[in-house]
C-alpha positions, 0 to 999 in steps of 0.5 A: 500499499505504501509502494502504491501510494508512492507510485500514484504520487510519482505518476500524478507529479508527471502528469501535472508537469506534462499538463502544465508544459502543454499549457505553455505550448498552446499559448502564443507568446507575445511578451516580445511585443510589450510596451509600457507607459507610466504617469497616465493614470488619469487618461482613458484607453483612447487617450493612452492609445493616442500617446503611442509614441510615449511608450517605452518598448525597451527590453527593460521597460517592465524593470523600472518600478511604477505604481500604475502602468499601461502595457501595450501588446501587439497581438495582430499576428498572434491571434491570426487563426485562433478561434475565440482568442484570449489574452493570458496574464500571469497572476500577481498582487495588484489592484484593478486591471483594465483590458482594452483590445483595439479594433481599427485603432479604437480600443474597447476597455473593460475594467476588472476590480480585484474581487471580480478577477476570480472569474478570470483566473485559470489554474495554475497561476494566470488570468485570461480576458476575451480578445474578440468581438464577434469575428473581429480580431484586435490588432493590439491590446492595452492593459492597465494594471493599477497598484502593480507590485511585481512588474516582472510578472507582467512580462509573461503574456500570451495569446491562446484559444478559449477552448484550449484554456478552458480545457487546460483549467479543467485538467489543472483542477482535477490534478490539483484534486488528485494531489491534494487527495494523495497528500491527505491519504496518509492522514486517514490511516 
């Protein structure tokens, strides 16, 4: 019984790591397309997009501290061919997030308060935001992060299909339940 438990634990860990490596494979990385704007806390998404030339697109853009930031991500090529694309962001300690996909240069902003972000969270540690509007695909996405705590977390931005993200979320939840059960089993004997 002890050997069986160890075998199940090792098998679960293997499946667990494989599931999350698959998640990385289905997500198209767009972190190389990131630009950052600071000092625009009072501006709306359309006003920020009008200041495109003020964004810092350097490799060190997210390494500079700042309380509130706007991130501009070019997603036009990444969303091509995806049905129902979503933007994925790594979870971090922060305030509200505004996600504003831009269609033909016009951003459509939706603000998400911290208490409503639970519906956007996906296992293991990221959030997803819908990018399409019917059959339209955005050319860019503006993301406002209020009270950003660790800016390096915002370097991990990707695009994936909603179906792949949902499937990955369910698999991850099942694996978390299995691992939790295996860890609690010794307590019951």
